N, C-alpha and C positions, 0 to 999 in steps of 0.2 A: 396232046395229052397222051401219056404213056399207056400202052396196052395193059401192062401189068396192074396199073392202078384201077383200070376199068374192070379187070377180072376180079380184083379184090372186092370192089364195090358190089359186083353181081353176086359173088359167093357169099359175102356177108349179108346181103339182103335176103337171099334164099335161106340161109341159115337162121336168120332172125325170124322170118316167117314160120319156119319149121319149129323152132323152139317155142314161139308164142302159141302155136297150135297144140303143142303137147301139154301146155299148162292147163290145169283143171279150172273150170269156172264154177264159182259158187253163186247160187241164186241170191240176189239182193246186194251184190257187191259191185254193181256197175257204176256206182258213184265215184269210184276211184279214177274213172276215165276223165272226169271233169275236175280233178284235183281234190276229191273228197277223201282220198286215201291218206292215212297217216302212218308213221313208223310203228304205231301200236298194232296195226293190221298184220304185221309180219310175225308177231309173237306166236300165233297159233299154227304157223307153218311147220311142217316136219319133213325130214328126209328128202324125198324126191322134189318136193316143192321148193325147198331152200336151194337145192342144187340147180334146179331150173331157173330160179330167180337170179342166182349168181351168173349162170351161163348167159341168160338174157341180157343182164347188165353189161357183161364183158363184150358180147357181140354188138350191142347197141353203141358202146363207146368206140369200138373198132369201126363201125359203120359211120359214126359222126366224124371220126378222125379221117377216114378215107374221103368223106364228102368235103371236108375242109381242104384236104390235099388236092382234090380235083379242082376246087374253085381257085386255089392258088396257082395251079399249073395252067389255067385258062388265061 
């Protein structure tokens, strides 16, 4: 397995943890963890929350892509 691929995996996992920790948690919205969240939940978000949501999505996609690439190289 290439070293550069492992470094990308480690960097994206650390970045994903960091971005998730920066997101604000609102009381009573833990139901989204189990699939209770809908697209309508994103309407009330503003400014920083929207940016963090987009960054989280982008890093998560990169993390999944690097995970798939690691499994292919094995």
